[in-house]
MARTILUM-656175 format. One record per residue: x, y, z of N, C-alpha, C in turn; residue in three letters. Coordinates in steps of 0.2 Angstrom, whole numbers, plus 5000, padded with zeros to 4 digits. Example, Ala and Ser with C-alpha at 12.3 -4.5 7.8 and 13.67 -1.06 7.14 Angstrom:
residues 2
506649725039506249785039506649845039ALA 506449895035506849955036506450005039SER 
This chain:
residues 581
485149135382484849135376485049195372MET 485149255376485549305373486249305371LYS 486649265375487349245375487449205368ASN 486949155368486949105362486949145355LYS 486349205355486249235349486949275347SER 487349305352487849335351488449305348ILE 488449235352488949185348488849175342GLU 488249155340488049135334488149195328TYR 488049255330488149315325488949315324LEU 489449315329490149315330490249255325LEU 490149195325490249135321490149165314LYS 489449175312489249205306489649255303LEU 490049305306490349355304491049325302LYS 491349285307491949255305491949205299ALA 491349165297491249125291491349175286LEU 490949235285490849275281491549305278ILE 491949315283492649345283493149295280PHE 492949225282493449185279493249165272SER 492549165270492449165263492649215258ILE 492749275262493049345258493649335256GLY 494049315263494849315261494849245255ILE 494549195255494649145250494449175244ILE 493949215243493749225236494349285233PHE 494649325238495149375236495749335234ILE 495949285238496549235236496449205229LEU 495849185228495749145222495749195216GLN 495449255217495549305212496149325210ALA 496649335215497249355214497549295211CYS 497449235213497849175209497549165202GLU 496949195201496749175194497049245190LYS 497049295194497349355190498149335188SER 498549295192499149275191499349225185GLU 498749185185498749135181498749165173ILE 498249215171498249225165498449295164ILE 498949315169499249395167499849375163ASP 499949415157500549395153500649475150ASN 501249485149501449545147501449545140GLU 501149595136501049585129500949655127LYS 500949655119500749715115500149705111LYS 499549715113498949705109498849735103ILE 498849705098498749725091498049715088ILE 497849745082497249735079497249685073LYS 497749675070497849645065498449585065GLU 498249515061498749475062499349485056GLU 499949475059500549485056500849425052LEU 500349405047500649355043500149355036PHE 500449325031500149325025499449275025GLN 498949295021498249245021498449205017ASP 498649145019498749075016498549015019ASN 498448965015498148905019498548875025GLU 499248875023499648855029499648895035TYR 499648965035499649005039498849005043ASN 498349005040497748995042497548935047ARG 497948875045497948795049498248815055ASP 498848845055499248855061498948895065PHE 498648955063498349015067497848985071SER 497348945067496748925070496948865076ASP 497448825075497748785080498048825085PHE 498448865083498748905090498148925094ALA 497648965091497048975096496748925099LYS 496648855096496348805099496848785106ALA 497548795105497948775109498048815116VAL 497848885114497848945119497248925123SER 496648905121496048895124496148845128ASN 496348785126496448725130496948735136ALA 497348775135497848785140497548835146LEU 497248875144496748915148496248885153LYS 495948835149495348795152495548725156ASN 496148685155496348635157496948625160ASN 497048625167497748615169498048555168THR 497748505168498048435166498348435160SER 498048465154498348495148499048515149PHE 499048565153499648605153500148565156ARG 500048515161500548465164500748425158LYS 500348405154500548355149501048385145ILE 500848445142501348475137502048485141ILE 502048515146502748525150502948455151LYS 502748405154503048335155503348315148ASP 502948315143503148285137503748325134GLU 503748395135504248435132504948415136ALA 504848405143505448405147505748325144LEU 505348285141505748225139506248235134LEU 506148285130506648305125506848255120MET 506248215118506448165113506648165106ILE 506848235105507248255099507748295101ASP 507948305107508448345109508248405111GLY 507648425110507448495111506748495115ASP 506348545117505848545121505248545116TYR 505148495112504648485107504148435110ASP 503548445108502948395109502748385103VAL 502848315101502548305094501648275094ILE 501348315090500548305091500348245091LEU 500648195087500348125086500548095092LYS 500948115097501248075102500748085108ARG 500348135108499948155114499248175113VAL 498948155106498248175106497748115109ILE 498048065110497648005114497748005121ASN 498148045124498248055131497548075135LYS 497548045140496948065144497048125148ASP 496648185148496648245152495948235157VAL 496048285162495348285165494948335163THR 494348315162493748345158493648415161PRO 493448465158493248525161492548535161SER 492348565166491548565166491248615161THR 491748655159491548715153491548675147ALA 491748625146491948585139491448525139LEU 491648475144491348405145491248395152LYS 490848355153490848325160490548255159SER 490748215165490548145166490848095160MET 491548125157491748085153492448055154ASN 492447995157493047955159493647955155VAL 493647945149494047935143494148005139ASN 494248055143494248125138495048135137TYR 495148135130495848145127496048215126THR 496648225124496948275122496548305115VAL 496448255111496248265105495448295105LYS 495148265110494348295111494548365114GLU 494948375118495048445121495148495116LEU 495648475112495848525107495148545103LEU 494848485101494248495095493748545099GLU 493648525106493048565109493448635110ASP 494048655110494348715110494148755104SER 494048715099493948755093493248795093TYR 492848735097492148765096491948815102TYR 492348815107492348865113492648925112THR 493148935106493448995105493049045101SER 493249105101492849155097492749145091SER 493149105087493249095080492649065077GLN 492849065069492249035066492248955067THR 491748915067491748855069492048815064LYS 492648775066493148745061493048675061LEU 492848645066492748575066492448545059LYS 492748505056492448465050491848425052SER 491448425047490748375048490848305047THR 491448295043491448235040492048185045SER 492548225047493048185051493248245056SER 493848215062494148255065494548305063SER 494448375065494948415063495748405065VAL 495748375072496448355074496748305069ILE 496248255067496548205063496748235055ASP 496348275053496548315047497148345047GLU 497348385053497948415054498548375055LEU 498448325058498948275059499148235052SER 498648225049498848195041499048245037ASN 498948315037499048355033499848375035LYS 499848385042500548415045500848355049TYR 501048295048501248245051501848255057PRO 502248325055502648335060502448395064ASP 501848425065501548475068501648455076MET 501948515080502248505086502048565090GLN 501948555097501848615101502448615106ILE 502848675105503648675108503648735113ALA 504148715117504248775122505048795121ILE 505148825117505848845116506348865121PRO 506048905126506348925131506048925138VAL 506348925143506048915150505548865151HIS 505648805148505148755148505148725155ALA 505848715158506048695165505648725170ALA 505748805169505448845174504748875174ASP 504448835169503748845169503248825174TRP 503048865177502448845183501848835180ASP 501648775178501148765174500448775178GLU 500648765184499948765188499748845189THR 500148895189500048965190500149015184ASN 500448995179500549025174500348995166TYR 500049045162499749015155500049065150ILE 500549025146500849065141500449075136PRO 500749125132500549145125500649105121VAL 500249095116500449045110500449085103VAL 501049055100501149085093501249025089THR 501449045082501748985078502149015072PHE 502448965070502949005065502649015057LEU 502549065054502249075049502649055043PRO 502249035036502749035031503049095030SER 503549095027504049155024504449175031GLY 504349145037504849165042505549145041TYR 505949195043506649195041507049215047GLU 507449175049507849175055508249245055GLU 508149285060508449345060508149405056GLY 507849385051507449445047506849455050ILE 506449395051505749415053505749445061THR 505449505061505549535068505049515073LYS 504449515070503749505075503449445072LYS 503049405077502649355075502049365079VAL 501349335077500849345080500749295086THR 500549315091500349275097499549275099GLY 499349235103498649235107498749235114TYR 498449275117498549275124497849235128ASP 497949225134497349185137496649225138PRO 496649285136496049325137495849335129GLN 496149305124495949315117496149365113GLY 496549395116496949455112497449435107ASN 497549475102497949455097498649505100ILE 499149475100499849505102500349505099VAL 500849545098501449555095502049525099SER 502349485096502949445100503549455096ILE 504049475100504649495098505049425096ASP 505249415089505349365086506249355086ALA 506549415089507249415089507549405096VAL 507249435101507449445109507149385112ASN 507449355116507249295120506749325125GLU 506149305125505649325131505849305139PRO 505549335144505749325150505249255153ASP 504849235150504249185152504349135146GLU 504049085148503849025142503349055137ALA 503449035132503049045127502848985121ILE 502248955120502148905117502248925109ILE 502548885106502648895098502348835094VAL 501848835089501648795085502048795079ILE 502348735076502748735071502748655069SER 503148655064503348585061504048565063GLU 504148505066504648475069505248475064ASN 505848495066506448495061506848425062GLU 506848395068507148345069506848265069ARG 506048265071505848205074505748165068PHE 505848095068505848055062505247995063VAL 504748005061504247955062504447885059GLU 504047835059504047765055503847785048LEU 504247735043504147735036503447725035GLY 503247725029502447715026502447635027PRO 501847615027501547555027501847525021ASP 502247465021502547435013501847415010PRO 501447385013500847355010500447405007ASP 500447465009500047525005500347585006HIS 500947575001501347634999500947704996PRO 501247754999500947814996501147834991LEU 500747864986501047884980500747954979VAL 501148014979501048084979500848104971VAL 500248124970500048144963500648184960PRO 500748184953501348224950500948284945THR 501248334947501048394943501148404937PRO 500648424932500648424925500648484922SER 500648494916500448554912500848624915SER 501548614917501748664920501848724914LEU 501648774915501748834910502048894914ASN 502148944910502449014912502249074908GLY 502149124911502049184908502549234910ILE 502649284906503149344908502749394910ILE 502949424917502549484918503149544919THR 502849594920503449654920503749654927GLU 503649624932504049614937504449534938SER 504249494934504649434934504349374930GLY 504249304932503949254929503449224933ILE 502949214931502349174935502249114931ARG 502349064935502148984935501448964936LEU 501148914933500548884934500548824932ASN 500248774937500248704934499548664936TRP 499448614934498848574935498948514939ASP 498448484943498548424947498048364944MET 498148304945497648254943496948254946PRO 496448234944495948214948496048174954ASN 495748194959495948144966496348174971GLY 496648234968497148274972496848304978THR 496948294984496748324990497248324995ASN 497048355001497548375007497748315010ARG 497348255008497648185011498148155007PHE 498348185001498948154998499448214995ASN 499248264995499648324993499548394998THR 500148405001500348455006500448515003SER 500748514998500948584994501448564988GLY 501848604986502348604980503048624982TYR 503448594978504148614978504348644972TYR 504648704971504748744964505448744964VAL 505748704958506448704956506648744950TYR 507248784950507348824946508248814944ARG 508348824937509048844937509148904931LYS 509648934933509648984926510148964921SER 510249004916510548984909511248964910ALA 511448994916512448984917512448944923ASP 511948904925512048854931511848784929SER 512248734931512148664929511648634933PRO 511448654938511048614943510348654945ASN 509848614947509248644948509348654956TYR 508948704958508948724965508248734967VAL 507948714973507248724976507248794978LYS 506948834975506848904976506248934980VAL 505748874980505048894984504648834986SER 504348844992503848794995503248834994THR 502748794990502148824990501648784995CYS 501448815000501048785005500248775002TRP 500048725003499248705001499148674996GLY 498648624995498548574990498348624983THR 497948674986497748714979498048774977TYR 498748794980499048844979499548824973GLU 499248824967499548794961499748854956ARG 500148904959500448954956501148994959SER 501649004956502149044959502449104955TYR 502549164959502849214955503549224957ASP 503949214952504649214953504849284952ASP 504949334956505149404956505949404957ASN 506149354959506949354960507349334955ASP 507349374949507649354943508049414940VAL 508449404935508949454933508649464925VAL 508549534924508349554918508549514912ALA 508349484907508449454901508849394902ASN 508849364908509249294909508549254909ARG 508849184905508449134905508449084910SER 507749054912507749014918507248954916TYR 507548894919507248834919506848814924SER 506248774924505848764930505548694929TYR 505548654935505048604936504648604943TYR 504148564945503848574950503648494952VAL 503648494959503648424962503048444967ARG 502548394969502148384975502448354980ALA 502248364987502548334993501948314997TYR 502048275002501648245007501948205012TYR 501948215018502248185024502848155021GLN 503348195020503948175018504148135011GLY 503648125007503748095001503448154995GLU 503848154989503748194984503548154977THR 503248194973503048154968503548154962SER 503448124956503948134951503948194949SER 504448214944504448294942503848304937SER 503648374936503248394932503648394925SER 503348434919503648434913504148494915ASN 504648504911505148564911504948624906TYR 505048674909505048734904505548784906ILE 505648824900506148884900505848954898THR 505949004903505649064900506349124901LEU 506249174898506749224899506349284902THR 506649314908506449364912506349424908ALA 505949474909505949534906506349584907PRO 506549634903507049674903507049734907SER 506549744910506449804915505749794920TYR 505849824925505249824929504749874927PRO 504149864931503549924929503749984932LYS 503450034928503550104932502950124937PRO 503050174940502450194944501850214940VAL 501350204943500650204941500450274939LEU 500750314943500550394942500950444945SER 501150504942501650534945501350614943PHE 501350654949501150724947501550774952ASP 501650834949502150884952501550944952ALA 501450974958500951014960501151074963ILE 501051144960501251194964500851234968GLN 501051224975500751244980500751304983ASN 501351334982501451404985502051424981SER 502251484982502751524978503451474980ILE 503551444986504151414987504051324989ASN 503551304986503451234988503151194981GLU 503451144980503051094974503051034977ILE 502451004977502150944981502250884975GLU 502650834976502550774972502250724974LEU 501750694970501350634971501450574967ARG 501450524970501550464965501150404968TRP 501050354963500650284966501050224963GLN 501350194969501750144967501450074965ASN 501750044961501449984958501649924962ASP 501149894967501349854971501349784969HIS 501149774962501149704960501849664959SER 502449714960503049684960503349714967GLN 503849674969504249694974504749764973TYR 504649804976505049874975505449874980ILE 506049874978506649894982506649974985GLN 506650004981506650084982506150114977GLU 506050184977505850234972506350294972THR 506550314966507050364966506750424963LYS 506750494965506550544961507150594960ILE 507150614954507750664953507350714948SER 507850784948507450844944508150874940LYS 507850904936508250944931508051014931HIS 508451064933508151134933508551164926VAL 508051164921508151194915508751254915VAL 509251254911509651304911510251324918GLY 510051284923510551284929510951234930VAL 510751164929511251104929511051064922ASN 511651034923511550984916511350914919ASN 510850894915510450824917510150824924GLY 510050764925509550754932509950744938TYR 509750774943510150774950509650724954GLN 509750674957509450634963509350674968LEU 508550684970508250714975508350674983ILE 508050614981508050564986507750504985GLU 507850454989507550384987507050374993SER 506550334990506050324995505750244996PHE 505550225001505250155003504550144997THR 504550084998503950064994503150094998ALA 503250115003502650135006502650215006ASN 503050255003503050325004502850334996GLU 502450394996502150414989501950484990GLN 502450524994502250604994503050634996ASP 503050694993503650724994503650794993TYR 503950844997503850924995504450944994PHE 504550974988505251004987505151084989ASP 505651104993505651184993506151204991HIS 506651184987507251204984506951234977ASP 506551284977506251304970506451374969VAL 506551394962506751454961506251474956ALA 505951544956505351574953505751574945VAL 505251564941505451584933505851524930GLY 506051474934506451414931505951354929LYS 506051324924505651254922506051214927LYS 505651164930505951114934505651044932VAL 506051004929505750934927505850874932ILE 505350844933505550784939505550714935TYR 505850674937505750604935505750554940LYS 505350494939505350454945505450384942ILE 505750344945505950264944505850214949ASN 505550154948505550104952506150074952HIS 506450034957507049994957506949934960VAL 506949874956506749814959507449764957THR 507249704958507849654956507949654949SER 507449674945507649664938507949734935LEU 508049784940508549844938507949904939GLY 508049954934507750024936507050024930ILE 506650044931506050034927506150104923SER 505750104918505550174913505450234918ASN 505550274917505450344920504750364919ALA 504450394923503850444923504050524924LYS 503850574921503850634922503350684923TYR 503450734926503050794927503550854928ASP 503250914927503750974927503251034930PHE 503651084932503251144934503651204930VAL 503351234927503651314925503551364930GLN 504051364936503851384942503551474942VAL 503051484943502751544942503051604947PRO 503051664945503351724949502751724954TYR 502151724953501651734957501551684963ARG 501251694969501151644974500451624972ASP 500451564971499851514968499351514974ILE 499551524980499151514986498751574987SER 498951634984498551704985498251714979GLN 497851764979497551804974498151854972ASN 498251844964498651894961498451944955SER 498352004958497952054953498252064946PRO 497952074942498152084933497852154932VAL 498352194931498052274929498252284922TYR 497852314919498152354912498352424914ILE 499052434913499352494915499452544909ASN 499452524903499752564898499452534891GLU 499352574885499252544879499652574874ILE 499952534870500152574864500052554857ARG 500152594851500052564845500552604841HIS 500752584834501152614831500852634823ASN 500252624822499952624815499252664815ASP 499252724812498752774813498252754809TRP 498252694804497752664800497152644804GLU 497252634811496652614814496252664816LEU 496552724816496152784820496352854816GLU 495952864810496052914807496152984811GLY 496453054809496453104813495753134813TRP 495353134808494653144809494153134814LEU 494353064817494053044822494353054829LYS 494853084829495253114835495553054840GLY 495553064845496053004849495652934848LYS 496052884849495852814848495652784855PRO 495052744854494752714860494752634858GLU 494852604864494952524863494452484868PHE 494252434865493752384870494252314870TYR 494352294876494752244877494252184882ILE 494252124878493852064882494252014883THR 494251994889494751934893494451874893VAL 494551824891494351764891494851694894THR 494451644895494951584898494551534896ASN 494951464897494651394896494751354902VAL 494251314903494351274909494951224908ASP 495151204914495751154914495751094909ASN 495151074907495151024902495251044894GLY 495251104893495451124887494851134883GLY 494151134886493551114881493051174882GLU 493051214888492451254889492651334890ASN 492651374884492851434886492451484889PRO 492651534893492151574896492451644897TYR 491951694897492251764899492451794905THR 493051804906493351834913493151914914VAL 493251944909493052024909492952044902GLN 492352064900492152104893492052164892GLU 492352184887492252264885492552314890GLU 493152294892493552344896493752414893ILE 493452464894493452524890494252564892ASN 494652564887495352594888495352644884CYS 495352714886495352764881495952804882GLU 496152824877496852864876496652944878PHE 497152974882497053044885497153094880SER 497553074874497653114869497753074863SER 497853114857498053074851498753064850ARG 498953004853499752984852499752914851SER 500352884851500452814851500452784857PHE 500352824862500352794869499752824873SER 499552774878498852804881499052844887SER 499752834889499952854896499752814901GLY 499652844908499552794913498752774913SER 498552714913497752694914497752684922LEU 497352714925497152704932496552664934SER 496652614938496252574940495852524936GLY 496252494930495852454926496052384928ILE 495752354932495852284935495552224931LYS 495952184929495652124925495352074929VAL 495752044933495551984938496051994944ILE 495751954949496251924955496251854954ASP 496851844951497051784948497251724952TRP 496851674953497051614958496851554954LYS 497151534950496951474946496851414948PRO 497351384952497351324955497851284951GLY 498051304946498551264941498951304938PHE 499651304938500051354936500151374929TRP 499851324924499951334917499251364915TYR 498851404920498251434916498451494911ASP 498051514908498151564902497651604902MET 497651674900497151724900497351744892LEU 496751764889496751774881496451844881THR 496851894880496551964878496451974871PHE 495752004869495652014862495352094863THR 495652134857495552194858495352234850ALA 494852274851494652314844494752394847ILE 494852424841494852504841494152514840GLU 493652544844493052534842492852594838TYR 492252604835492052654831491252664833ASP 491052704837490352704840489752714834ARG 489952744828489352744824489152694820PRO 489552644819489652594815489252534817SER 488952534822488652464824488952424829GLY 488752354830488952314834489452264829ASP 490052234833490452184829490452124834LEU 490452074829490452004832490951974828THR 491451944832492051904830492251834834LEU 492551784829492651724833493451734835ASN 493651714841494251724843494451664846ALA 495051644845495351584847495751604854SER 495351564860495451574866495951514868VAL 496551544870497151494871497151464878GLY 497551404877497551374885498151324883TYR 498451304889499051264889498951204891ASN 499251154887499151084888499851044888LYS 499950994894500550964894500650904890LYS 501150904885501350854880501250784884ASN 501250724879501050664882501450634887GLU 502150654888502550624893502650674899ASP 502350724898502450774903503050804905LYS 503350814899504050864900503950924898THR 503450944895503451014892502751034890GLY 502551094888501951114886501951114879LEU 501351094876501251094869501251174867ASN 501251184860501151244858500451274860VAL 500351324863499751344865499151334860ALA 498651294863498151274859497551324858ALA 497151314855496551364856495851334854GLY 495351364857494651334857494351394853VAL 493851404848493451454846492951464850GLU 492851544851492451574855492151634853TYR 491551644851491151704849491051764854GLU 491451814852491551864857491051924853ILE 490551964857490252014854490352074856GLU 490652134853490752204855490152244852PHE 489952294858489352334856489452384851SER 490052394849490252434844490752404839ASN 490652424833491052404827491652434828ASN 492252414824492852434824493452404822GLY 494052424822494652394819494952324824GLN 494952284822495152214826495952214827LYS 496152214831496852224834497152154835CYS 496552104836496852034837496852014844GLY 497251954845497251924852497951914855SER 498151924861498751914865498651864871ALA 499151834873498951784878499551794884TYR 499351794890499651794896499651724900LEU 500151704900500251634905500351664912ASN 499951614916500051634924500751634925TYR 501251584922501851584925502351634923PHE 502051674918502451734914502651784920ASP 503151814919503351884924502651934924ASN 502551944929501951984930501852054926PRO 502452084926502552144924502952144916GLU 502352134910502652144903502152164899GLN 502452174893502152194887501652134883TRP 501152144882500852084878500752124871LEU 500952084866500952114858500352074855GLU 499952124851499452094847499752104840PHE 499252054835499652054829499652104824PRO 498952144826498852204821499052274824ASN 499252324820499252394820499852404827TYR 500252364828500752374832500452374840GLY 499852344840499552364847499752334851PHE 500052354858500152314863499952344869LYS 499952304876499552324882500152304887ILE 500252344892500652334897500252314904LEU 500552254906500152214910500652214917ILE 500252214923500652214930500152204936SER 500552184941500252164947499952234951GLU 500352284949500252344953499752394948GLU 499352424952498852484948499252554947ASP 
């Protein structure tokens, strides 16, 4: 009895070991089936339009069906190997009624389970939005809308081990150009969005959803000929980047009689119309023609198309392209430090921008504008380190498009001697005058009060920086001698065209207070931002605690040389300003 128990335990261990081996092998096989070399991305690499949405959704459904149904993979491979059009293409209409083995995850106990049903169930079981129509089959809708839709295996079709390998599925988006389009969007069996190299051939089979280029179906039913509705009321407007067309369609136009539109164009010097665009989708009833030459006239007409049939031509119109493209939306030159000017701009992406050019003119140094650099449409920032203090530098920026060069926008910097990233002290070092009428000899040596004011960057709100700075002469003379320690401000304004206003009186203590209105100066760029307007002023009431002789006001620009004399209008009064005490 004991021997039988031992024998039973040994058999049980062997059974558990065998089950474990089977599980490991199945896990390895499953890993091999869904393993694909890929580069996972977050966003899909195509324009959001009706055609791309239809093909993207169908590609996801095909990916789901391939993952969940081995017999579907075999049908796709076998049909592709027939090469009915000379290539490894599977025309959707040829296979949608073929039987496939039901998957318990999708359907069960259904003997007549078709490719069509599998694909529709794959729409439901994907993680995407519910796509199946409530009124008809989504696969029938796609087949009617895109009669030449196919599931292709362009490379490695014969080598594809459909039992153990599930390919990535992609599609050809509208706007795809051979040799120019570098990447397309794919969907792997795990539901990831992946980037696929559209130039270099992959090492494994990849499924490509597209429209067949070769396959020819039977002609339309002669008893029920298809009549594609004709576009009407074609009209156009001139935009700053080209010509925009719009058109109407008759009532009853839908995706079962109109797949999209062909746009035809001829220029004034061409005898023939040429198809310049295919607009995908029943309701895509406008087209922007930005591939035009400035001031050239173009004529247009439009036709609708469906299942190889086209409508009659719309009305014809003729328009003349604009003379130049739109400029940048904004442009600013910003002084950051003593040897750095930052240029910022905002591109106008309502037009196709080939490049953006920035040039500069150093006034008094070079003649005209010199190109700094050209930038792509995605760049909008540049730092200029070739900066000389004391020089006025004017920058200009232009868009370049197929229409030519836009009008320029400008900005400039009068490069300050000071380092705008640091505090820059302002001292009053000496005072002079040349008229003794401001202080008779009976009153002895002259004494002065100086009030310093400023205005905010908007030029509206004046404020006091320092009031009643007492600057006394050491003796009765035209010069004060050295004034020690009279600091006005540690100046760090944030913008290089800031200005200080100095207002002075020679005060007389016994005579009472003095109130006067001073014009507080500020700088303002002119409208096209190529220079400063003559210093503007805003009235500001200044009170002095003693009466006296008004010397007037003088102005100091931040960009001026820090070591200089400021001259006032009355009595030959002037003060020496410096960064040093």
